[in-house]
C-alpha positions as CSV (number, residue, x, y, z in Angstrom):
1,X,11.0,9.2,-7.5
2,X,12.1,11.4,-4.5
3,X,9.5,11.9,-1.9
4,X,7.8,15.4,-2.1
5,X,5.4,15.5,1.1
6,X,6.7,17.7,3.7
7,X,7.2,16.9,7.3
8,X,4.1,19.3,8.0
9,X,1.9,17.5,5.5
10,X,2.8,14.2,6.9
11,X,2.0,15.0,10.4
12,X,-1.1,16.5,9.4
13,X,-2.1,13.2,7.7
14,X,-1.2,11.4,10.7
15,X,-3.6,13.5,12.7
16,X,-6.3,13.0,10.0
17,X,-6.0,9.2,10.5
18,X,-6.0,9.5,14.2
19,X,-9.3,11.3,14.1
20,X,-11.0,8.8,11.6
21,X,-10.3,10.5,8.3
22,X,-9.0,9.0,5.1
23,X,-5.7,9.7,3.6
24,X,-4.3,8.8,0.2
25,X,-0.6,8.1,0.5
26,X,2.3,6.7,-1.7
27,X,3.8,3.3,-1.3
28,X,6.5,1.8,-3.6
29,X,3.5,-0.2,-5.1
30,X,0.9,2.0,-5.7
31,X,-0.9,4.7,-3.7
32,X,-3.1,3.5,-0.8
33,X,-6.2,4.8,0.6
34,X,-5.7,4.6,4.5
35,X,-7.8,4.6,7.7
36,X,-7.1,3.8,11.2
37,X,-7.3,0.2,11.1
38,X,-8.4,-0.3,14.6
39,X,-11.4,2.2,14.0
40,X,-14.4,0.3,12.3
41,X,-16.1,3.6,11.6
42,X,-12.9,4.7,9.7
43,X,-12.6,1.6,7.9
44,X,-16.1,1.7,6.7
45,X,-15.5,5.0,4.9
46,X,-12.8,3.2,2.8
47,X,-15.5,0.9,1.7
48,X,-17.9,3.5,0.9
49,X,-15.4,5.7,-1.1
50,X,-14.1,2.7,-3.2
51,X,-17.6,0.9,-3.5
52,X,-15.7,-2.1,-2.4
53,X,-17.6,-5.1,-1.1
54,X,-17.7,-5.8,2.6
55,X,-15.9,-9.2,2.4
56,X,-13.0,-8.1,0.7
57,X,-10.2,-8.1,3.2
58,X,-7.8,-5.1,3.6
59,X,-3.9,-5.0,4.1
60,X,-3.0,-3.5,7.3
61,X,0.4,-1.2,7.0
62,X,2.7,-0.9,10.0
63,X,5.8,0.9,10.7
64,X,7.8,-2.0,11.9
65,X,8.0,-5.6,13.0
66,X,7.6,-4.8,17.0
67,X,3.9,-3.9,15.9
68,X,3.0,-7.2,14.2
69,X,1.9,-9.1,17.5
70,X,-0.8,-6.4,17.9
71,X,-2.4,-7.7,14.6
72,X,-1.1,-11.2,14.3
73,X,-1.6,-14.0,16.6
74,X,0.7,-16.2,15.1
75,X,4.1,-15.3,13.6
76,X,5.8,-18.5,12.1
77,X,9.7,-18.6,11.4
78,X,8.7,-18.2,7.7
79,X,7.2,-14.8,8.5
80,X,10.5,-13.6,10.3
81,X,12.5,-14.8,7.3
82,X,10.6,-13.3,4.6
83,X,10.2,-10.1,6.6
84,X,14.1,-9.9,7.0
85,X,14.6,-10.5,3.2
86,X,12.0,-8.2,1.8
87,X,10.5,-5.7,4.3
88,X,10.2,-2.9,4.1
89,X,9.1,-3.7,0.5
90,X,6.4,-5.0,-1.9
91,X,5.4,-8.1,0.1
92,X,2.1,-8.8,2.0
93,X,2.0,-11.6,4.6
94,X,-1.4,-13.3,5.5
95,X,-1.2,-14.5,9.1
96,X,-3.6,-15.7,11.7
97,X,-5.2,-12.7,13.4
98,X,-4.9,-11.4,16.8
99,X,-7.8,-11.3,19.2
100,X,-9.9,-8.4,18.7
101,X,-8.9,-7.4,15.1
102,X,-12.0,-5.9,13.5
103,X,-14.0,-8.1,11.0
104,X,-14.0,-5.1,8.6
105,X,-10.5,-5.2,8.1
106,X,-10.1,-9.2,7.7
107,X,-13.3,-9.6,5.6
108,X,-14.6,-11.8,8.7
109,X,-11.9,-14.3,8.1
110,X,-9.4,-15.6,10.9
111,X,-6.4,-14.3,8.9
112,X,-5.0,-10.6,8.3
113,X,-2.7,-9.3,5.7
114,X,0.2,-7.2,7.0
115,X,2.9,-5.2,5.3
116,X,5.9,-2.8,6.1
117,X,5.9,-0.7,3.0
118,X,9.1,0.7,1.4
119,X,8.4,4.1,0.4
120,X,9.8,7.0,2.6
121,X,6.8,9.0,2.9
122,X,4.5,5.9,3.8
123,X,7.1,4.9,6.7
124,X,7.2,8.6,7.9
125,X,3.4,8.9,8.0
126,X,3.0,5.5,9.7
127,X,5.7,6.3,12.3
128,X,4.0,9.7,13.1
129,X,0.5,7.9,13.3
130,X,1.8,5.3,15.6
131,X,3.8,7.7,17.7
132,X,4.1,6.2,21.3
133,X,1.5,3.6,20.7
134,X,1.3,0.7,23.4
135,X,-1.9,-1.2,22.1
136,X,-3.5,-1.7,18.8
137,X,-5.3,1.6,18.6
138,X,-3.4,4.0,16.1
139,X,-0.8,1.3,15.4
140,X,-1.9,0.3,11.8
141,X,-3.2,1.8,8.9
142,X,-5.7,-0.3,6.6
143,X,-5.0,0.6,2.9
144,X,-6.2,-0.9,-0.4
145,X,-5.5,1.0,-3.5
146,X,-6.7,4.5,-3.8
147,X,-9.3,4.2,-6.6
148,X,-12.7,2.9,-7.4
149,X,-13.1,-0.8,-6.6
150,X,-12.0,-3.3,-9.7
151,X,-10.5,-0.1,-11.6
152,X,-7.0,0.8,-12.5
153,X,-4.7,1.4,-9.4
154,X,-3.4,4.8,-8.8
155,X,0.5,5.5,-9.3
156,X,0.6,9.1,-8.7
157,X,-1.2,11.4,-6.4
158,X,-3.0,13.2,-9.0
159,X,-4.5,9.8,-10.1
160,X,-5.8,9.6,-6.5
161,X,-7.3,13.2,-6.5
162,X,-8.7,12.8,-9.9
163,X,-10.7,9.5,-9.0
164,X,-11.7,10.0,-5.4
165,X,-11.8,13.7,-5.2
166,X,-13.4,14.9,-2.0
167,X,-13.9,11.3,-0.4
168,X,-10.3,11.6,0.7
169,X,-9.4,14.0,3.4
170,X,-6.0,14.4,2.5
171,X,-3.5,13.2,-0.3
172,X,0.2,12.9,0.4
173,X,2.3,13.3,-2.8
174,X,5.4,11.1,-3.0
175,X,6.0,11.2,-6.6
176,X,5.5,8.1,-9.2
177,X,5.5,4.7,-7.4
178,X,8.5,2.8,-8.0
179,X,7.2,-0.7,-8.5
180,X,4.0,0.2,-10.1
181,X,1.9,-3.0,-9.4
182,X,0.6,-4.2,-6.0
183,X,2.6,-6.3,-3.6
184,X,3.0,-10.0,-3.8
185,X,0.7,-11.7,-1.2
186,X,1.7,-14.9,0.6
187,X,-0.2,-17.1,2.8
188,X,1.5,-18.3,5.9
189,X,-1.5,-19.1,8.0
190,X,-1.3,-22.8,7.3
191,X,1.6,-25.3,7.1
192,X,2.7,-24.6,3.6
193,X,3.5,-20.9,2.1
194,X,0.9,-20.2,-0.6
195,X,1.4,-17.5,-3.2
196,X,-2.0,-15.6,-3.3
197,X,-1.0,-12.6,-5.7
198,X,2.0,-12.4,-7.7
199,X,3.9,-9.3,-7.8
200,X,7.4,-7.9,-8.0
201,X,8.8,-10.3,-5.6
202,X,8.8,-13.6,-7.6
203,X,8.0,-17.1,-6.5
204,X,11.5,-18.0,-7.1
205,X,12.7,-15.3,-4.6
206,X,10.4,-16.7,-1.9
207,X,11.3,-20.2,-2.4
208,X,15.0,-19.2,-2.2
209,X,14.2,-17.6,1.1
210,X,12.0,-20.3,2.6
211,X,14.2,-23.2,1.3
212,X,10.7,-24.6,-0.3
213,X,8.6,-23.9,-3.2
214,X,5.7,-21.5,-2.5
215,X,2.4,-23.3,-3.4
216,X,-0.5,-22.2,-5.6
217,X,-3.8,-20.9,-4.2
218,X,-6.3,-23.7,-3.3
219,X,-10.1,-24.1,-2.4
220,X,-9.1,-23.4,1.3
221,X,-7.0,-20.4,0.8
222,X,-8.1,-17.1,2.4
223,X,-9.6,-14.5,0.3
224,X,-7.1,-12.0,-0.7
225,X,-7.1,-8.3,-2.1
226,X,-7.0,-8.2,-5.9
227,X,-7.8,-11.8,-6.5
228,X,-11.1,-11.5,-8.1
229,X,-11.3,-12.6,-11.8
230,X,-12.3,-8.9,-13.2
231,X,-9.8,-6.2,-11.6
232,X,-7.5,-3.7,-12.3
233,X,-9.6,-2.7,-15.3
234,X,-10.1,0.3,-17.6
235,X,-13.7,1.4,-18.6
236,X,-12.6,0.5,-22.3
237,X,-12.7,-3.1,-23.0
238,X,-9.1,-4.5,-23.1
239,X,-8.1,-7.4,-24.8
240,X,-4.8,-9.2,-24.6
241,X,-3.3,-10.3,-27.9
242,X,-0.3,-12.7,-28.5
243,X,2.4,-10.6,-30.4
244,X,2.3,-12.9,-33.6
245,X,-1.5,-12.1,-33.7
246,X,-1.4,-8.5,-33.2
247,X,-1.2,-7.2,-36.9
248,X,-4.2,-9.7,-38.0
249,X,-6.3,-8.3,-34.9
250,X,-5.6,-4.7,-35.9
251,X,-6.6,-5.5,-39.6
252,X,-10.0,-7.2,-38.3
253,X,-10.9,-4.3,-36.3
254,X,-10.2,-1.8,-39.0
255,X,-12.8,1.1,-38.8
256,X,-12.9,1.3,-35.0
257,X,-11.3,3.6,-32.8
258,X,-8.3,1.6,-31.5
259,X,-5.5,2.1,-28.8
260,X,-2.5,-0.3,-28.6
261,X,-0.1,-1.0,-25.6
262,X,2.8,-3.2,-27.1
263,X,6.6,-3.8,-26.3
264,X,7.7,-2.2,-29.4
265,X,7.4,0.9,-31.5
266,X,4.4,1.4,-33.9
267,X,4.9,0.0,-37.5
268,X,5.6,2.5,-40.2
269,X,2.5,3.5,-42.1
270,X,0.0,2.7,-39.4
271,X,-2.7,5.3,-39.3
272,X,-5.8,6.2,-37.0
273,X,-4.4,3.9,-34.0
274,X,-3.0,5.4,-30.9
275,X,0.0,3.4,-30.1
276,X,1.7,3.4,-26.7
277,X,5.1,1.8,-26.5
278,X,5.7,0.1,-23.4
279,X,9.2,-0.6,-21.8
280,X,10.6,-4.2,-22.8
281,X,12.0,-5.0,-19.3
282,X,9.7,-6.2,-16.8
283,X,10.6,-3.6,-14.0
284,X,10.0,-0.7,-16.5
285,X,6.8,-2.2,-17.8
286,X,5.4,-2.8,-14.4
287,X,6.4,0.9,-13.3
288,X,4.7,2.4,-16.4
289,X,1.6,-0.2,-16.8
290,X,-1.2,1.5,-14.8
291,X,-0.3,5.1,-15.9
292,X,-0.2,3.8,-19.5
293,X,-3.6,2.2,-19.2
294,X,-5.1,5.2,-17.8
295,X,-3.8,7.2,-20.6
296,X,-5.2,5.0,-23.2
297,X,-8.3,4.7,-21.1
298,X,-9.0,8.5,-21.3
299,X,-9.0,8.5,-25.2
300,X,-12.3,7.1,-25.2
301,X,-11.5,4.4,-27.7
302,X,-13.6,1.6,-28.6
303,X,-10.9,-1.0,-27.7
304,X,-7.5,-1.2,-26.0
305,X,-5.4,-4.1,-27.5
306,X,-2.4,-5.0,-25.2
307,X,0.3,-7.3,-26.7
308,X,0.9,-10.1,-24.3
309,X,4.0,-9.9,-22.3
310,X,6.3,-13.1,-22.1
311,X,4.8,-15.8,-20.1
312,X,8.0,-16.5,-18.3
313,X,9.3,-16.3,-14.8
314,X,9.5,-12.8,-13.6
315,X,6.4,-11.5,-15.6
316,X,3.8,-13.3,-13.3
317,X,2.7,-10.1,-11.6
318,X,2.4,-8.2,-14.8
319,X,0.6,-11.1,-16.4
320,X,-1.6,-11.5,-13.5
321,X,-2.7,-7.9,-13.5
322,X,-3.5,-7.8,-17.4
323,X,-5.3,-11.0,-17.2
324,X,-7.7,-9.6,-14.7
325,X,-8.0,-6.3,-16.4
326,X,-8.9,-8.0,-19.8
327,X,-12.4,-8.3,-21.4
328,X,-11.5,-11.7,-23.0
């Protein structure tokens, strides 16, 4: 959706960030809650506003590749390859941190997550924030999703305002987020590339660029945003149900207030159930996912049933989010 924030609003947001404030801003994935990544007091406000655990690392958003050495102590060839292929875009790279990067940004780890977002409002804000920066100060914006920790991520400016309210000093409106789920996270801090969080950019796409398969997370992998077993969750209990079992599950729950998210229209004759039809293609499904879950959550139903999407390549990001959102 076209950006709607004005140049004056973007300049004001950059000034708020430089002064230690918090700004909600759009990216192509979800809306972020941004603070000056070089200012520990400002970053602390993110954790307070979200109710986020202090050891949970943040992603630093920058305006261009020239700023990476301020944050990353090592930038391997694989990082340059993936950046050339996917930045600006929905990919976060985990790299060895540079000296002096605040522990509050990295969760105390020796790595840092970095991304150049693909939304025009985000990029203009980051450029205005950095200005003529020659050092780390004012060169990067730390930003998790702009919602309470563990809850459904926001994909509109109104979601941010409704959930965080006065905790945010300004919210830039950039329309609906195009992608709709968080960035793919790839760890490049060790010898082999490891996928820490799936997203729109798939393991197959990453492997094609690197010329090698991307590995799964292991015990030595850095902690990454959004990797807890319970995350992205509505207040209402959510259950993932295989398509073939959906009718039987609805019958078993007869008499309860139910909401359904499925990749098909509601069967004829179905009564007293709120049914949300989701797009069948993965891009449309991801784009609509969080807005749909928020809509269903606001109905105050007893249960949300989600027809499990296909467990096939390309759907890894959507299936990851739904699994973590599920109460099963």
